[in-house]
N, C-alpha and C positions, 0 to 999 in steps of 0.2 A: 675179719673177725673170726676167732675160732673159739667154738666153745666145749669143752673137754670134761666129762665126768665117768666116775669109775664104775660105779655099780648105781644100778637106777632100783627106786620102788614105785608103788604110786604115788606115795606123798611128792618124791623126786619131780618124778617128769610132769608134774602137776607145777610145777614151780619154777623148772628151770627157764622156761619161754619168760618170765616175768624177772628173774634176774640177767640175763642177758641182755632182754630190751633195755633196761635201767643202765649195766653197766655202757652199753654201745651209745644209749643215748646220751651219758655224761662225757666220754672220755672217747668215744668212735674216730673223732676226726684229730685227734690231737697227740702228740709227739711228747714223751717223758718230759718233766718240768717239774723238779722237786719244788718250785715255790706254789707250785695249783696242787699238789699230792690232798692235804689239808680239806681243802676247797670240792674238790672229784671226791674223795673219800666219802666225805657228810653225806653230798650230792645223792650219791648211789645209796649210802644208807637210809635216806630218807625218804628215794622212791622207790628202794624196794620194800620197806617197811610198809609205806602206803599203798604200794600194788597187792600186797600179801593182804592186805587189810581188809581189801576191797572184793576179794573173794569170796567174803563171807563164812569162812570156815571156824569153827571153833578150836582157835590156837591161841597161845601167848608167842610171839617169835621173838627170836635172837638172832641179830644179823652182824656179821665182822667181814669186814674188809680190808685187804693188802693189798697196795699198790708198789712196786719194784719195778725200777730200771733194768732194762737187759744189759746186762754186760754179761755174761756167762757166770757170774758169783749163783753160790748156790740159797737158799733161801728153805728152812725147814722149820714147819710150826705143825703144833699137835690140838688136835680137839678130845675131850671125853666130856662124857655125862652117863649118868645113872637115871633111867625112865622105863618106861613102860613102853615096851618094843611093838608091842601091839596099836597104839594111838598115837605116839609122838613117833616123827620123823626128822630128819635132817637133809642137807643136799650141800656139797661143794661142787662149785663152777669154777674152773682155771679159763679166764679172758686174756687174748694176748694181742699185740699188735706188732708193727715192726720195732718197736720201741719201750716197751712196757707190757708187764703183767698184771693183771690185776684176778684177786683169788676172793669170791667173795662166798662165807658158809653162813648156812641158813639153818635154825634148830626151831622147830614148832611144837611145841608143849601143848598136849589137850587140856581145855580146858571142859571139856563134856563129862 
């Protein structure tokens, strides 16, 4: 398992562990299987949201997940938002094994 993140803020550091655990628990021992991707992404999203909510922080969470087979093809994606940079945060984690990539993005919007 490999987790990679570009830049880290205090928000990101506190959520990286939860995201990596969610992904690894769901697909850590699996090989890519197109018939399982919908089930895997739903499970990863449910677990990420559940684990983040258990932290008890005053945020609304938005979580996205993409699973793609390692074939050498490119994958390009972008996210954008307008928010309060002092209170809100985001985090993107790239996880991979020998047959697939999983990219999870979390956006936390402060409700305090």
